[in-house]
Structure formats: C-alpha cells, structure tokens
Backbone as XML, in Angstrom:
<?xml version="1.0"?>
<chain id="A" units="angstrom">
  <residue number="1" name="MET">
    <atom name="N" x="31.595" y="120.061" z="-17.277"/>
    <atom name="CA" x="30.712" y="119.411" z="-18.223"/>
    <atom name="C" x="31.538" y="118.563" z="-19.180"/>
  </residue>
  <residue number="2" name="ARG">
    <atom name="N" x="31.009" y="117.430" z="-19.535"/>
    <atom name="CA" x="31.706" y="116.487" z="-20.387"/>
    <atom name="C" x="31.626" y="116.899" z="-21.848"/>
  </residue>
  <residue number="3" name="ASN">
    <atom name="N" x="32.742" y="116.766" z="-22.560"/>
    <atom name="CA" x="32.773" y="117.045" z="-23.995"/>
    <atom name="C" x="32.337" y="115.783" z="-24.728"/>
  </residue>
  <residue number="4" name="ARG">
    <atom name="N" x="31.261" y="115.863" z="-25.478"/>
    <atom name="CA" x="30.727" y="114.694" z="-26.173"/>
    <atom name="C" x="30.879" y="114.838" z="-27.678"/>
  </residue>
  <residue number="5" name="THR">
    <atom name="N" x="31.148" y="113.726" z="-28.312"/>
    <atom name="CA" x="31.195" y="113.668" z="-29.767"/>
    <atom name="C" x="29.989" y="112.862" z="-30.229"/>
  </residue>
  <residue number="6" name="PHE">
    <atom name="N" x="29.169" y="113.454" z="-31.065"/>
    <atom name="CA" x="27.993" y="112.763" z="-31.568"/>
    <atom name="C" x="28.270" y="112.285" z="-32.990"/>
  </residue>
  <residue number="7" name="HIS">
    <atom name="N" x="27.950" y="111.048" z="-33.246"/>
    <atom name="CA" x="28.179" y="110.452" z="-34.553"/>
    <atom name="C" x="26.844" y="110.209" z="-35.244"/>
  </residue>
  <residue number="8" name="THR">
    <atom name="N" x="26.813" y="110.427" z="-36.538"/>
    <atom name="CA" x="25.635" y="110.119" z="-37.339"/>
    <atom name="C" x="25.914" y="108.821" z="-38.079"/>
  </residue>
  <residue number="9" name="SER">
    <atom name="N" x="24.995" y="107.915" z="-38.002"/>
    <atom name="CA" x="25.152" y="106.647" z="-38.695"/>
    <atom name="C" x="25.286" y="106.901" z="-40.196"/>
  </residue>
  <residue number="10" name="ILE">
    <atom name="N" x="26.236" y="106.228" z="-40.822"/>
    <atom name="CA" x="26.522" y="106.455" z="-42.242"/>
    <atom name="C" x="25.322" y="106.094" z="-43.103"/>
  </residue>
  <residue number="11" name="ASN">
    <atom name="N" x="24.523" y="105.122" z="-42.682"/>
    <atom name="CA" x="23.386" y="104.735" z="-43.508"/>
    <atom name="C" x="22.291" y="105.803" z="-43.525"/>
  </residue>
  <residue number="12" name="LEU">
    <atom name="N" x="22.369" y="106.806" z="-42.651"/>
    <atom name="CA" x="21.437" y="107.928" z="-42.695"/>
    <atom name="C" x="21.916" y="109.022" z="-43.642"/>
  </residue>
  <residue number="13" name="LEU">
    <atom name="N" x="23.183" y="108.975" z="-44.027"/>
    <atom name="CA" x="23.770" y="110.015" z="-44.863"/>
    <atom name="C" x="23.790" y="109.670" z="-46.349"/>
  </residue>
  <residue number="14" name="ILE">
    <atom name="N" x="23.750" y="108.393" z="-46.673"/>
    <atom name="CA" x="23.856" y="107.983" z="-48.067"/>
    <atom name="C" x="22.677" y="107.095" z="-48.454"/>
  </residue>
  <residue number="15" name="GLU">
    <atom name="N" x="22.529" y="106.869" z="-49.749"/>
    <atom name="CA" x="21.438" y="106.043" z="-50.254"/>
    <atom name="C" x="21.664" y="104.579" z="-49.864"/>
  </residue>
  <residue number="16" name="PRO">
    <atom name="N" x="20.573" y="103.818" z="-49.705"/>
    <atom name="CA" x="20.701" y="102.412" z="-49.296"/>
    <atom name="C" x="21.560" y="101.555" z="-50.227"/>
  </residue>
  <residue number="17" name="ASP">
    <atom name="N" x="21.445" y="101.748" z="-51.542"/>
    <atom name="CA" x="22.251" y="100.934" z="-52.452"/>
    <atom name="C" x="23.737" y="101.266" z="-52.349"/>
  </residue>
  <residue number="18" name="THR">
    <atom name="N" x="24.049" y="102.535" z="-52.122"/>
    <atom name="CA" x="25.443" y="102.939" z="-51.928"/>
    <atom name="C" x="25.987" y="102.357" z="-50.630"/>
  </residue>
  <residue number="19" name="TYR">
    <atom name="N" x="25.174" y="102.351" z="-49.602"/>
    <atom name="CA" x="25.569" y="101.764" z="-48.317"/>
    <atom name="C" x="25.891" y="100.286" z="-48.481"/>
  </residue>
  <residue number="20" name="GLN">
    <atom name="N" x="25.057" y="99.560" z="-49.215"/>
    <atom name="CA" x="25.295" y="98.133" z="-49.430"/>
    <atom name="C" x="26.584" y="97.893" z="-50.201"/>
  </residue>
  <residue number="21" name="ARG">
    <atom name="N" x="26.861" y="98.741" z="-51.201"/>
    <atom name="CA" x="28.112" y="98.600" z="-51.967"/>
    <atom name="C" x="29.326" y="98.863" z="-51.080"/>
  </residue>
  <residue number="22" name="LEU">
    <atom name="N" x="29.253" y="99.921" z="-50.262"/>
    <atom name="CA" x="30.357" y="100.221" z="-49.338"/>
    <atom name="C" x="30.595" y="99.059" z="-48.380"/>
  </residue>
  <residue number="23" name="LYS">
    <atom name="N" x="29.522" y="98.511" z="-47.852"/>
    <atom name="CA" x="29.624" y="97.404" z="-46.909"/>
    <atom name="C" x="30.256" y="96.178" z="-47.582"/>
  </residue>
  <residue number="24" name="MET">
    <atom name="N" x="29.842" y="95.885" z="-48.822"/>
    <atom name="CA" x="30.381" y="94.751" z="-49.559"/>
    <atom name="C" x="31.874" y="94.949" z="-49.838"/>
  </residue>
  <residue number="25" name="ILE">
    <atom name="N" x="32.257" y="96.130" z="-50.317"/>
    <atom name="CA" x="33.655" y="96.404" z="-50.652"/>
    <atom name="C" x="34.526" y="96.368" z="-49.401"/>
  </residue>
  <residue number="26" name="ALA">
    <atom name="N" x="34.049" y="96.936" z="-48.299"/>
    <atom name="CA" x="34.815" y="96.899" z="-47.050"/>
    <atom name="C" x="35.032" y="95.455" z="-46.611"/>
  </residue>
  <residue number="27" name="GLY">
    <atom name="N" x="34.018" y="94.626" z="-46.774"/>
    <atom name="CA" x="34.171" y="93.211" z="-46.428"/>
    <atom name="C" x="35.173" y="92.503" z="-47.318"/>
  </residue>
  <residue number="28" name="LEU">
    <atom name="N" x="35.139" y="92.805" z="-48.611"/>
    <atom name="CA" x="36.088" y="92.187" z="-49.541"/>
    <atom name="C" x="37.520" y="92.614" z="-49.255"/>
  </residue>
  <residue number="29" name="GLN">
    <atom name="N" x="37.700" y="93.857" z="-48.828"/>
    <atom name="CA" x="39.035" y="94.366" z="-48.519"/>
    <atom name="C" x="39.463" y="94.028" z="-47.096"/>
  </residue>
  <residue number="30" name="LYS">
    <atom name="N" x="38.573" y="93.366" z="-46.354"/>
    <atom name="CA" x="38.827" y="92.986" z="-44.962"/>
    <atom name="C" x="39.224" y="94.199" z="-44.113"/>
  </residue>
  <residue number="31" name="THR">
    <atom name="N" x="38.434" y="95.235" z="-44.207"/>
    <atom name="CA" x="38.639" y="96.446" z="-43.428"/>
    <atom name="C" x="37.290" y="96.883" z="-42.868"/>
  </residue>
  <residue number="32" name="THR">
    <atom name="N" x="37.304" y="97.837" z="-41.977"/>
    <atom name="CA" x="36.042" y="98.328" z="-41.429"/>
    <atom name="C" x="35.467" y="99.388" z="-42.364"/>
  </residue>
  <residue number="33" name="MET">
    <atom name="N" x="34.173" y="99.560" z="-42.303"/>
    <atom name="CA" x="33.536" y="100.588" z="-43.123"/>
    <atom name="C" x="34.044" y="101.964" z="-42.715"/>
  </residue>
  <residue number="34" name="SER">
    <atom name="N" x="34.254" y="102.189" z="-41.434"/>
    <atom name="CA" x="34.735" y="103.493" z="-40.966"/>
    <atom name="C" x="36.084" y="103.831" z="-41.572"/>
  </residue>
  <residue number="35" name="LYS">
    <atom name="N" x="37.002" y="102.876" z="-41.569"/>
    <atom name="CA" x="38.328" y="103.108" z="-42.142"/>
    <atom name="C" x="38.226" y="103.342" z="-43.642"/>
  </residue>
  <residue number="36" name="PHE">
    <atom name="N" x="37.398" y="102.560" z="-44.313"/>
    <atom name="CA" x="37.192" y="102.690" z="-45.757"/>
    <atom name="C" x="36.662" y="104.084" z="-46.091"/>
  </residue>
  <residue number="37" name="ILE">
    <atom name="N" x="35.715" y="104.569" z="-45.326"/>
    <atom name="CA" x="35.113" y="105.883" z="-45.559"/>
    <atom name="C" x="36.108" y="107.000" z="-45.246"/>
  </residue>
  <residue number="38" name="ARG">
    <atom name="N" x="36.847" y="106.879" z="-44.129"/>
    <atom name="CA" x="37.853" y="107.893" z="-43.788"/>
    <atom name="C" x="38.903" y="108.017" z="-44.883"/>
  </residue>
  <residue number="39" name="GLU">
    <atom name="N" x="39.380" y="106.874" z="-45.407"/>
    <atom name="CA" x="40.382" y="106.903" z="-46.476"/>
    <atom name="C" x="39.817" y="107.555" z="-47.728"/>
  </residue>
  <residue number="40" name="GLY">
    <atom name="N" x="38.557" y="107.291" z="-48.028"/>
    <atom name="CA" x="37.916" y="107.907" z="-49.188"/>
    <atom name="C" x="37.800" y="109.414" z="-49.047"/>
  </residue>
  <residue number="41" name="ILE">
    <atom name="N" x="37.478" y="109.860" z="-47.852"/>
    <atom name="CA" x="37.381" y="111.306" z="-47.603"/>
    <atom name="C" x="38.750" y="111.954" z="-47.762"/>
  </residue>
  <residue number="42" name="LYS">
    <atom name="N" x="39.778" y="111.302" z="-47.224"/>
    <atom name="CA" x="41.139" y="111.843" z="-47.348"/>
    <atom name="C" x="41.565" y="111.931" z="-48.809"/>
  </residue>
  <residue number="43" name="LEU">
    <atom name="N" x="41.200" y="110.924" z="-49.612"/>
    <atom name="CA" x="41.520" y="110.958" z="-51.040"/>
    <atom name="C" x="40.838" y="112.129" z="-51.733"/>
  </residue>
  <residue number="44" name="ARG">
    <atom name="N" x="39.574" y="112.365" z="-51.417"/>
    <atom name="CA" x="38.832" y="113.478" z="-52.025"/>
    <atom name="C" x="39.433" y="114.822" z="-51.611"/>
  </residue>
  <residue number="45" name="LEU">
    <atom name="N" x="39.829" y="114.960" z="-50.350"/>
    <atom name="CA" x="40.450" y="116.206" z="-49.897"/>
    <atom name="C" x="41.792" y="116.435" z="-50.592"/>
  </residue>
  <residue number="46" name="ALA">
    <atom name="N" x="42.569" y="115.376" z="-50.756"/>
    <atom name="CA" x="43.851" y="115.494" z="-51.449"/>
    <atom name="C" x="43.637" y="115.878" z="-52.911"/>
  </residue>
  <residue number="47" name="GLN">
    <atom name="N" x="42.621" y="115.312" z="-53.535"/>
    <atom name="CA" x="42.302" y="115.655" z="-54.920"/>
    <atom name="C" x="41.913" y="117.125" z="-55.028"/>
  </residue>
  <residue number="48" name="TYR">
    <atom name="N" x="41.117" y="117.604" z="-54.098"/>
    <atom name="CA" x="40.701" y="119.013" z="-54.094"/>
    <atom name="C" x="41.914" y="119.919" z="-53.913"/>
  </residue>
  <residue number="49" name="ASP">
    <atom name="N" x="42.783" y="119.568" z="-52.962"/>
    <atom name="CA" x="43.983" y="120.367" z="-52.729"/>
    <atom name="C" x="44.867" y="120.425" z="-53.976"/>
  </residue>
  <residue number="50" name="LYS">
    <atom name="N" x="44.996" y="119.299" z="-54.662"/>
    <atom name="CA" x="45.822" y="119.251" z="-55.865"/>
    <atom name="C" x="45.226" y="120.121" z="-56.972"/>
  </residue>
  <residue number="51" name="GLU">
    <atom name="N" x="43.921" y="120.032" z="-57.159"/>
    <atom name="CA" x="43.255" y="120.804" z="-58.208"/>
    <atom name="C" x="43.312" y="122.310" z="-57.956"/>
  </residue>
  <residue number="52" name="ASN">
    <atom name="N" x="43.279" y="122.705" z="-56.697"/>
    <atom name="CA" x="43.230" y="124.119" z="-56.354"/>
    <atom name="C" x="44.531" y="124.664" z="-55.801"/>
  </residue>
  <residue number="53" name="ASN">
    <atom name="N" x="45.593" y="123.874" z="-55.916"/>
    <atom name="CA" x="46.908" y="124.283" z="-55.412"/>
    <atom name="C" x="46.817" y="124.758" z="-53.962"/>
  </residue>
  <residue number="54" name="SER">
    <atom name="N" x="46.051" y="124.041" z="-53.165"/>
    <atom name="CA" x="45.872" y="124.395" z="-51.753"/>
    <atom name="C" x="47.027" y="123.846" z="-50.936"/>
  </residue>
  <residue number="55" name="MET">
    <atom name="N" x="47.381" y="124.571" z="-49.930"/>
    <atom name="CA" x="48.390" y="124.131" z="-48.987"/>
    <atom name="C" x="47.715" y="124.084" z="-47.632"/>
  </residue>
  <residue number="56" name="VAL">
    <atom name="N" x="47.549" y="122.879" z="-47.083"/>
    <atom name="CA" x="46.904" y="122.698" z="-45.783"/>
    <atom name="C" x="47.953" y="122.223" z="-44.809"/>
  </residue>
  <residue number="57" name="GLU">
    <atom name="N" x="48.076" y="122.917" z="-43.688"/>
    <atom name="CA" x="49.048" y="122.530" z="-42.665"/>
    <atom name="C" x="48.348" y="121.679" z="-41.634"/>
  </residue>
  <residue number="58" name="GLY">
    <atom name="N" x="49.107" y="120.726" z="-41.057"/>
    <atom name="CA" x="48.569" y="119.924" z="-39.980"/>
    <atom name="C" x="48.369" y="118.516" z="-40.292"/>
  </residue>
</chain>
C-alpha cells in the first residue's frame, strides 16, 4: 500500500485577511508562501524551546 501525505490548504486554517497578508508579504519577499510559513513555524518552535529551556534533538 502506498504511503500518502495529505495536505490541508493554508487558507482553510487561517482567517481570510491573514491569508491575504501572508500572500502579500511572501510576494514582497519573493518567496513562496510555503517557505514563509515553514520559517515562521520554525521561529515559533525555537522561541518556545528558548522560553522553556527545551532541548530537542534532530
């Protein structure tokens, strides 16, 4: 059996005005929305780790 990865469209997860802002900023930075969102998630995880003195391997 094939291993499938299912993706949820980002515009279903966030409010429409936030989606438009993300799209505009990604365009201004000349990057894709996916890359912009992934980098933002990584920043939030790093902030959480710093605040809680977490050590994550990998």
